[in-house]
TORLOTOR-968849 format. One record per residue: residue number from 1; chain; x negated, y negated, z of N, C-alpha, C in turn. Coordinates in Angstrom, 1 decimal. Example, Ala and Ser with C-alpha at 12.3 -4.5 7.8 and 13.67 -1.06 7.14 Angstrom:
(1,A,(-13.2,5.7,7.8),(-12.3,4.5,7.8),(-13.2,3.3,7.8)) (2,A,(-12.8,2.2,7.1),(-13.7,1.1,7.1),(-12.9,0.0,7.9)) 
***
This chain:
(1,A,(-118.4,-43.7,91.0),(-119.6,-44.5,90.9),(-118.8,-46.2,91.3)) (2,A,(-117.8,-46.4,91.1),(-117.3,-47.7,90.8),(-116.9,-48.1,92.2)) (3,A,(-116.3,-46.9,93.0),(-115.6,-46.8,94.4),(-117.0,-47.6,95.1)) (4,A,(-118.1,-46.9,95.4),(-119.1,-47.3,96.1),(-119.4,-48.8,95.8)) (5,A,(-119.3,-49.2,94.7),(-120.4,-50.7,93.8),(-119.1,-51.6,94.5)) (6,A,(-117.7,-51.5,94.5),(-117.1,-52.5,94.5),(-115.9,-52.1,95.9)) (7,A,(-116.5,-50.9,96.4),(-115.3,-51.2,97.9),(-115.8,-52.1,98.8)) (8,A,(-117.2,-52.6,98.7),(-117.7,-53.7,99.6),(-117.3,-55.0,99.1)) (9,A,(-117.3,-55.1,97.8),(-117.1,-56.2,97.3),(-115.8,-57.0,97.2)) (10,A,(-116.4,-58.5,97.6),(-114.7,-59.1,98.3),(-114.3,-59.3,97.0)) (11,A,(-112.8,-59.2,96.7),(-112.2,-59.0,95.9),(-110.6,-60.0,96.0)) (12,A,(-110.4,-60.9,95.8),(-109.2,-62.1,96.7),(-108.0,-61.1,96.0)) (13,A,(-107.0,-60.0,96.8),(-106.1,-59.5,96.6),(-105.8,-58.2,97.4)) (14,A,(-104.6,-57.3,97.6),(-104.4,-56.5,98.2),(-105.3,-55.4,97.9)) (15,A,(-105.2,-54.2,98.9),(-106.3,-53.3,98.9),(-105.5,-52.6,98.0)) (16,A,(-104.4,-52.1,97.5),(-103.4,-51.5,96.2),(-104.1,-52.1,95.1)) (17,A,(-104.4,-53.2,94.9),(-104.7,-54.0,93.6),(-106.0,-53.6,93.5)) (18,A,(-106.8,-53.7,94.6),(-108.4,-53.4,94.4),(-108.9,-52.0,94.3)) (19,A,(-107.8,-51.1,94.3),(-107.7,-49.8,94.4),(-107.8,-49.3,92.5)) (20,A,(-106.5,-50.0,92.2),(-106.1,-50.2,90.6),(-107.3,-50.5,90.1)) (21,A,(-108.2,-51.8,90.6),(-109.4,-52.3,89.5),(-110.7,-51.2,89.6)) (22,A,(-110.8,-50.5,90.8),(-111.5,-49.6,90.6),(-111.2,-48.2,89.8)) (23,A,(-109.8,-47.9,89.6),(-109.9,-47.0,89.0),(-109.7,-47.5,87.7)) (24,A,(-109.7,-48.7,87.1),(-109.4,-49.2,86.0),(-111.2,-49.1,85.4)) (25,A,(-111.9,-49.4,86.1),(-113.6,-49.3,86.0),(-113.4,-47.6,85.5)) (26,A,(-113.3,-46.7,86.3),(-113.6,-45.8,85.8),(-112.4,-45.1,84.8)) (27,A,(-111.9,-45.4,84.2),(-110.8,-45.2,83.3),(-111.7,-45.9,81.9)) (28,A,(-112.3,-47.1,82.0),(-112.7,-47.8,81.2),(-114.3,-46.7,80.8)) (29,A,(-115.0,-46.2,81.8),(-116.0,-45.5,81.6),(-115.5,-44.3,81.0)) (30,A,(-115.1,-43.9,81.2),(-114.0,-42.3,80.8),(-113.8,-42.8,78.8)) (31,A,(-112.9,-43.8,78.6),(-112.8,-44.4,77.3),(-114.3,-44.6,76.3)) (32,A,(-115.0,-45.1,77.3),(-116.2,-45.6,76.3),(-117.3,-44.7,75.8)) (33,A,(-117.1,-43.3,76.9),(-117.2,-41.7,76.7),(-117.0,-41.2,75.6)) (34,A,(-115.3,-41.3,75.4),(-114.5,-40.4,74.6),(-115.0,-41.4,73.2)) (35,A,(-115.3,-42.4,73.3),(-115.7,-43.2,72.1),(-117.1,-42.9,71.2)) (36,A,(-117.7,-42.7,72.2),(-119.4,-42.5,72.0),(-118.8,-40.8,71.4)) (37,A,(-118.2,-40.3,71.7),(-118.0,-38.7,71.1),(-117.1,-39.2,69.7)) (38,A,(-116.3,-40.0,69.6),(-115.8,-39.8,68.1),(-116.7,-41.0,67.6)) (39,A,(-117.5,-41.3,67.4),(-118.6,-42.2,66.9),(-119.2,-41.4,66.4)) (40,A,(-120.1,-40.4,66.9),(-120.8,-38.8,66.6),(-120.5,-38.0,65.5)) (41,A,(-118.6,-38.0,65.9),(-118.1,-37.3,64.7),(-118.0,-38.1,63.2)) (42,A,(-117.6,-39.2,63.5),(-117.7,-39.9,62.2),(-119.0,-40.1,61.6)) (43,A,(-119.6,-40.6,62.1),(-120.9,-41.4,61.7),(-122.4,-40.4,62.2)) (44,A,(-122.2,-39.1,62.5),(-123.1,-38.5,63.2),(-124.4,-39.3,63.5)) (45,A,(-124.2,-40.0,64.4),(-125.2,-40.7,65.1),(-124.9,-40.7,66.8)) (46,A,(-125.6,-40.4,67.4),(-125.3,-39.8,69.0),(-125.8,-41.3,70.0)) (47,A,(-124.4,-42.0,70.3),(-124.5,-42.9,71.6),(-124.5,-42.5,72.9)) (48,A,(-124.8,-43.0,73.8),(-124.7,-42.2,75.0),(-124.5,-43.5,75.9)) (49,A,(-123.2,-43.1,76.7),(-123.2,-43.9,78.2),(-123.8,-43.6,79.3)) (50,A,(-124.8,-44.1,79.7),(-125.6,-43.6,80.8),(-124.9,-44.6,82.5)) (51,A,(-125.8,-43.8,83.5),(-125.2,-44.8,84.6),(-125.3,-46.2,84.5)) (52,A,(-126.5,-46.0,83.9),(-127.6,-48.1,84.0),(-126.2,-48.5,83.2)) (53,A,(-125.5,-48.3,81.7),(-124.7,-49.1,81.1),(-123.7,-49.2,81.8)) (54,A,(-123.1,-48.2,82.9),(-122.2,-48.1,83.6),(-122.0,-48.9,84.7)) (55,A,(-122.9,-49.3,85.4),(-123.5,-50.1,86.6),(-123.7,-51.3,85.9)) (56,A,(-124.2,-51.4,84.5),(-124.2,-52.7,84.1),(-122.6,-53.5,83.9)) (57,A,(-122.0,-52.8,83.4),(-120.9,-53.1,83.2),(-119.8,-53.7,84.7)) (58,A,(-120.1,-52.8,85.6),(-119.8,-53.4,87.1),(-120.4,-54.9,87.3)) (59,A,(-121.6,-54.8,87.1),(-122.4,-56.0,87.4),(-121.8,-57.3,86.7)) (60,A,(-121.6,-57.2,85.3),(-120.6,-58.2,84.5),(-119.6,-58.4,84.8)) (61,A,(-118.4,-57.7,85.5),(-117.4,-57.4,86.1),(-117.4,-58.4,87.5)) (62,A,(-118.5,-58.4,88.3),(-118.9,-59.0,89.3),(-119.0,-60.2,88.9)) (63,A,(-119.9,-60.6,88.4),(-120.5,-61.9,88.0),(-119.3,-62.8,86.9)) (64,A,(-118.3,-62.0,86.3),(-117.7,-63.0,85.5),(-116.5,-63.2,86.8)) (65,A,(-116.0,-62.1,88.0),(-115.3,-62.5,88.5),(-115.5,-63.3,89.5)) (66,A,(-117.0,-63.6,89.6),(-117.8,-64.6,91.0),(-117.5,-66.2,90.5)) (67,A,(-117.7,-65.9,89.1),(-117.9,-67.2,88.0),(-116.2,-68.1,88.0)) (68,A,(-115.6,-67.2,87.7),(-113.5,-67.6,87.6),(-113.4,-67.8,88.8)) (69,A,(-113.9,-67.1,89.9),(-113.1,-67.4,91.3),(-113.3,-68.5,91.7)) (70,A,(-115.0,-68.9,91.6),(-115.2,-70.4,91.6),(-114.7,-70.9,91.3)) (71,A,(-114.4,-70.9,89.6),(-113.8,-72.2,88.8),(-112.6,-72.2,89.7)) (72,A,(-111.5,-71.4,89.7),(-110.2,-71.5,90.4),(-110.3,-71.9,91.6)) (73,A,(-111.2,-71.6,92.6),(-111.6,-72.3,94.0),(-111.4,-74.1,93.7)) (74,A,(-112.2,-73.8,92.6),(-112.4,-75.9,92.7),(-111.2,-76.3,92.0)) (75,A,(-110.7,-75.6,91.2),(-109.5,-76.4,90.7),(-107.8,-76.2,91.5)) (76,A,(-108.1,-75.5,92.8),(-107.4,-75.2,93.9),(-107.7,-76.4,95.0)) (77,A,(-108.7,-76.6,95.0),(-109.1,-77.6,95.9),(-108.9,-78.9,95.1)) (78,A,(-109.1,-79.5,93.5),(-108.8,-80.2,93.1),(-107.3,-80.6,93.5)) (79,A,(-106.6,-79.5,93.6),(-105.2,-79.7,93.5),(-104.8,-80.1,94.5)) (80,A,(-105.4,-79.5,95.4),(-105.0,-79.8,97.2),(-105.3,-81.4,97.4)) (81,A,(-106.8,-82.1,97.2),(-107.0,-83.0,97.0),(-106.2,-83.8,96.1)) (82,A,(-105.9,-83.7,95.2),(-104.7,-84.3,94.4),(-103.4,-84.3,94.9)) (83,A,(-102.8,-83.3,95.9),(-101.6,-83.2,96.6),(-101.7,-84.5,97.6)) (84,A,(-102.9,-84.1,98.4),(-103.2,-85.1,99.2),(-102.9,-86.6,99.4)) (85,A,(-103.6,-86.7,98.0),(-103.6,-88.3,97.2),(-102.3,-89.1,97.2)) (86,A,(-101.3,-87.5,96.4),(-100.3,-88.4,96.3),(-99.3,-88.2,97.3)) (87,A,(-99.4,-87.6,98.9),(-98.6,-88.0,99.9),(-98.9,-88.8,100.4)) (88,A,(-100.0,-89.2,100.5),(-100.7,-91.1,100.9),(-100.3,-91.7,99.9)) (89,A,(-100.1,-91.9,98.8),(-99.6,-92.9,98.2),(-97.8,-92.9,98.3)) (90,A,(-97.2,-91.6,98.6),(-96.1,-91.4,99.1),(-95.9,-92.6,100.2)) (91,A,(-96.8,-92.5,101.3),(-96.4,-93.2,102.4),(-96.7,-94.4,102.3)) (92,A,(-97.9,-94.8,101.5),(-97.9,-96.3,101.0),(-97.0,-97.2,100.3)) (93,A,(-96.4,-96.4,99.1),(-94.9,-96.6,98.9),(-94.1,-97.1,99.8)) (94,A,(-93.7,-96.1,100.3),(-92.5,-96.2,101.2),(-92.7,-97.3,102.1)) (95,A,(-94.4,-97.5,103.0),(-94.8,-98.8,103.8),(-94.4,-100.2,102.9)) (96,A,(-94.6,-99.9,101.8),(-94.9,-101.3,100.8),(-93.6,-101.5,100.5)) (97,A,(-92.4,-100.6,100.3),(-90.8,-100.8,100.0),(-90.4,-101.4,101.1)) (98,A,(-90.6,-100.6,102.3),(-89.9,-101.4,103.3),(-90.7,-102.9,103.7)) (99,A,(-92.1,-103.5,103.4),(-92.4,-104.5,103.5),(-91.7,-105.4,102.6)) (100,A,(-91.7,-105.1,101.4),(-91.1,-105.6,100.0),(-89.5,-106.0,100.7)) (101,A,(-88.8,-105.1,101.2),(-87.3,-105.8,101.4),(-87.5,-106.6,102.7)) (102,A,(-88.2,-106.5,103.6),(-88.4,-107.7,104.6),(-88.9,-108.9,103.5)) (103,A,(-90.1,-108.6,103.0),(-90.4,-109.9,102.3),(-88.7,-111.1,101.1)) (104,A,(-88.4,-110.0,101.0),(-87.0,-110.5,100.2),(-86.0,-111.2,101.1)) (105,A,(-85.8,-110.3,102.0),(-85.1,-111.0,102.9),(-85.5,-112.5,103.3)) (106,A,(-86.9,-112.3,103.8),(-87.6,-113.7,104.3),(-87.4,-114.7,103.1)) (107,A,(-87.7,-114.3,102.1),(-87.7,-115.3,100.5),(-86.3,-115.6,100.4)) (108,A,(-85.0,-114.7,100.7),(-84.0,-115.4,100.5),(-83.4,-116.6,102.0)) (109,A,(-83.7,-116.1,102.9),(-83.8,-117.5,103.7),(-84.3,-118.6,103.6)) (110,A,(-85.8,-118.5,103.0),(-86.6,-119.4,102.5),(-85.7,-120.4,101.4)) (111,A,(-85.3,-119.6,100.4),(-85.1,-120.0,99.5),(-83.3,-121.1,99.7)) (112,A,(-82.6,-120.5,100.5),(-81.5,-121.2,101.0),(-82.0,-122.4,101.8)) (113,A,(-83.1,-122.1,102.4),(-83.2,-123.4,103.2),(-83.7,-124.5,102.3)) (114,A,(-84.4,-123.9,101.9),(-85.3,-124.7,100.2),(-84.3,-125.4,99.4)) (115,A,(-83.0,-125.2,99.2),(-81.7,-125.0,98.6),(-81.2,-126.3,99.6)) (116,A,(-81.3,-126.4,100.1),(-80.6,-127.2,101.6),(-81.4,-128.5,101.5)) (117,A,(-82.5,-128.5,101.6),(-83.7,-129.5,101.9),(-83.7,-130.0,100.5)) (118,A,(-83.3,-129.7,99.4),(-83.0,-130.3,98.3),(-81.9,-131.1,98.1)) (119,A,(-81.0,-130.3,98.4),(-79.4,-130.6,98.5),(-79.4,-132.0,99.5)) (120,A,(-80.5,-132.1,100.7),(-80.5,-133.2,101.6),(-81.3,-134.5,100.9)) (121,A,(-82.2,-134.0,100.2),(-83.1,-134.8,99.6),(-82.7,-135.9,98.6)) (122,A,(-81.6,-135.0,97.4),(-80.8,-135.7,96.5),(-80.3,-136.6,97.1)) (123,A,(-79.9,-136.1,97.8),(-78.4,-137.1,98.8),(-79.2,-138.8,99.1)) (124,A,(-80.0,-138.3,99.7),(-80.8,-139.2,100.7),(-81.1,-140.5,99.3)) (125,A,(-81.8,-139.8,98.1),(-82.4,-140.4,96.8),(-81.7,-141.2,96.6)) (126,A,(-79.7,-140.2,96.1),(-78.9,-141.0,95.5),(-78.5,-142.4,96.7)) (127,A,(-78.3,-142.0,98.1),(-78.2,-143.2,98.8),(-79.2,-144.4,98.6)) (128,A,(-80.4,-144.0,98.7),(-82.1,-145.0,98.9),(-81.2,-145.5,97.4)) (129,A,(-81.1,-145.4,96.3),(-80.8,-145.7,94.8),(-79.4,-147.0,95.3)) (130,A,(-78.9,-146.4,95.9),(-77.5,-147.2,96.2),(-77.9,-148.7,96.7)) (131,A,(-78.8,-148.4,98.0),(-79.3,-149.6,98.8),(-80.1,-150.6,98.1)) (132,A,(-80.9,-149.1,96.9),(-82.2,-150.3,96.2),(-80.8,-151.5,95.0)) (133,A,(-80.1,-150.6,94.8),(-79.3,-151.4,93.6),(-78.4,-152.8,94.5)) (134,A,(-78.0,-152.8,96.0),(-77.3,-153.7,96.4),(-78.8,-154.8,96.9)) (135,A,(-79.9,-154.5,97.4),(-81.1,-154.9,97.6),(-81.2,-156.0,96.4)) (136,A,(-81.5,-155.5,94.9),(-81.7,-155.9,93.6),(-80.8,-157.1,93.5)) (137,A,(-79.0,-156.9,93.9),(-78.1,-157.6,93.7),(-78.3,-158.9,94.3)) (138,A,(-78.8,-158.7,95.9),(-78.7,-159.4,96.9),(-80.2,-160.3,96.3)) (139,A,(-81.4,-159.6,96.0),(-82.7,-160.7,95.5),(-82.1,-161.3,94.5)) (140,A,(-81.1,-160.9,93.1),(-81.0,-161.5,92.3),(-79.9,-162.7,92.8)) (141,A,(-79.3,-162.7,93.6),(-78.6,-164.2,94.2),(-79.5,-165.0,94.7)) (142,A,(-80.4,-164.5,95.5),(-81.3,-165.3,96.4),(-82.3,-166.1,95.1)) (143,A,(-82.5,-165.0,94.2),(-83.5,-165.7,93.0),(-82.7,-167.2,92.5)) (144,A,(-81.3,-166.5,92.1),(-80.6,-167.7,91.7),(-80.8,-169.0,92.1)) (145,A,(-80.4,-169.0,93.5),(-80.3,-170.1,94.5),(-81.7,-170.7,94.8)) (146,A,(-82.8,-169.9,94.6),(-83.9,-170.7,94.8),(-84.4,-171.0,93.5)) (147,A,(-83.8,-171.1,92.4),(-83.9,-171.2,90.5),(-83.0,-172.7,91.0)) (148,A,(-82.1,-172.6,91.4),(-80.8,-173.6,91.5),(-82.1,-174.8,93.0)) (149,A,(-82.1,-174.6,94.1),(-83.0,-175.2,94.8),(-84.0,-176.0,93.7)) (150,A,(-84.9,-175.3,92.8),(-85.8,-175.6,92.7),(-85.5,-176.6,91.4)) (151,A,(-84.4,-176.6,90.7),(-84.0,-177.5,89.7),(-83.6,-178.5,90.5)) (152,A,(-82.5,-178.4,91.5),(-82.5,-179.4,92.3),(-83.8,-180.7,92.9)) (153,A,(-84.7,-180.1,93.6),(-85.6,-180.5,93.7),(-86.9,-181.1,92.8)) (154,A,(-86.5,-180.4,91.7),(-87.1,-181.5,90.4),(-86.5,-182.3,90.1)) (155,A,(-85.1,-182.6,90.1),(-84.2,-183.5,89.8),(-84.6,-184.8,90.9)) (156,A,(-84.5,-184.3,92.2),(-84.5,-185.1,93.6),(-86.0,-186.0,93.2)) (157,A,(-87.0,-184.8,92.9),(-88.3,-185.8,93.1),(-88.5,-186.7,91.8)) (158,A,(-87.6,-186.5,90.9),(-87.6,-187.6,89.6),(-87.1,-189.0,90.0)) (159,A,(-86.2,-188.4,90.9),(-85.6,-189.5,91.5),(-86.4,-190.2,92.1)) (160,A,(-86.7,-189.7,93.2),(-87.7,-190.3,94.1),(-89.2,-191.0,93.6)) (161,A,(-89.8,-190.4,92.2),(-90.6,-191.4,91.8),(-90.1,-192.4,91.0)) (162,A,(-88.9,-192.4,90.4),(-88.0,-193.5,89.9),(-87.8,-194.7,91.0)) (163,A,(-87.5,-194.1,92.1),(-87.2,-195.1,93.3),(-88.6,-195.4,94.0)) (164,A,(-89.6,-194.8,94.0),(-90.9,-195.2,94.5),(-91.2,-196.8,94.1)) (165,A,(-91.3,-197.5,92.9),(-91.6,-198.6,92.5),(-90.6,-199.7,93.8)) (166,A,(-89.4,-199.0,93.9),(-88.8,-200.6,94.7),(-89.2,-200.1,96.1)) (167,A,(-89.4,-198.9,96.3),(-90.0,-198.3,98.1),(-91.1,-199.3,98.0)) (168,A,(-92.0,-199.0,97.1),(-93.2,-199.7,97.1),(-92.9,-201.8,97.3)) (169,A,(-92.1,-202.0,96.8),(-91.9,-203.4,97.1),(-91.1,-203.5,98.3)) (170,A,(-90.7,-203.0,98.4),(-89.9,-203.1,99.6),(-91.0,-203.0,101.1)) (171,A,(-91.6,-202.0,100.8),(-92.5,-201.5,101.5),(-93.7,-203.5,101.9)) (172,A,(-94.2,-203.8,100.5),(-94.5,-204.5,100.9),(-94.0,-206.0,101.3)) (173,A,(-93.1,-206.2,100.8),(-92.5,-207.2,101.4),(-92.2,-207.1,103.4)) (174,A,(-92.5,-205.9,103.6),(-92.3,-205.9,105.3),(-93.9,-206.1,105.7)) (175,A,(-94.0,-206.1,105.9),(-95.6,-205.7,106.0),(-96.2,-206.9,106.4)) 
***
């Protein structure tokens, strides 16, 4: 009976394993029939294994197999998807690693150039500071000369003012 109902049912296995499943179904039917006899001998109550209960057993097996197969198929698909994503991630990581290596090289070159520019700017700033100090010295000297001239001018103006009345008298006399 199991042969008839299960031979056309698709089970993901070899023909040898499928035949073992079919034989096991028959063995279970025989064991249940033996247990019915033992139950009668022990409790004096009759129970029967009917073809309908056997077909129900086979139908239950098919339903459970179908459910578990679908579950395993779903898990298998999820695993394939996960593996594909891992492979994509590996490719992306390798590309990013290569880009990072190139960026590190570019960064090293840029850092070296920045150090050179910083050194040049520092040297020019020091040279500008020296020039500024020299200009400040010249400015201080020039300011000292201007201050001396202002003092001399003030003294000359005072002398001119003191001599002005004499000049006016001399002009008045000529005129």
